N, C-alpha and C positions, 0 to 999 in steps of 0.2 A: 342817808347812808354815809358811813365813815370811810375816808379814803385810806389807801394802804399805808401811807406815812403815819397818819394819826393812829391807825390800828396798831402799828409796830410800836409807836411811842407809848400808847396805853398799855400794851403788853409788858414792855420793859419797865414802866412805872409801877405796875401792879405785881410784878414778879422779881422783886429786888433781891430776894434771898432770905430776908427776915420778915416776919409778920409786921413788926413795927415799921420798917421801911416801906413795906407795901402800903400800909395805912397812911403814913405821913406823906409820902410822895404820890402814891397812886390815888389816894383820896382827892388830893388837890387836882391832879391831872384829869381824873374822871369828871369832875365838876366843870373844869375850865377848858378842856380840850377843844370843844367845838368852836370856841371863840378865839383860839390862838391864831395869830397871824403867821406868815411864813417866818418872819424874824423870831417870833416867840417859839415856834417849832424848832428852829435852829438852836436857840438858847437852851431849850429843854433837852435836846439831844446831847448837848455838851454837858449840861448839868447832871444828866444821868450817868456820866462817866466818873463823877465824884464817889469816893468810898462811902458805903452805907454808914459806918460809924461817925464820919464827919457830919453827914446829913442828919442823922439821928440826934447828935449832940446839939447841932445848931437849931434844928426845928423844934426840939423839946425845950430849948432854953438852958440846957446843961452847960453849954459853952456859948459865948457871944459869937455872932456871925462876924467874921472878919470884915471890917469896914472897907478894906481895899480889895476885897474879892469881887471879881467881875459879875458874880451872881447875887451880890448883896441885896439889892432891892427886891429881886424875885424871891430870894430865900426869906426875907423879912415878911413878905406877903404870905408865903407858904406857912411860916411860923405862926402868924396870926390866925390863919385858917385852921391849922392843927390845934391851936389853943382853944378854939371855939368847939372843937370836936365835930366839925362839920364834915360832910361828905358821905357818899354812899357806903364807904367801907367802915364808917364809924359804928 
């Protein structure tokens, strides 16, 4: 059973406003959510505040992920995941 926090995070990740963002962000979260630690949940809640256009450009490789961004390592992992076309939303 998924707890309320994870359920909210999953909903936010899969209802971004654009189908592309739903797939890029939501697909990753759907696959990895169960294994997120509390710190990772905190990180993803903050990451979901980023604008969809930024996330889409970074996760598709259209723009480089800013090296000094606090989410750099997580975004790079998500980018590799999206590049493989992995996830339930694929």
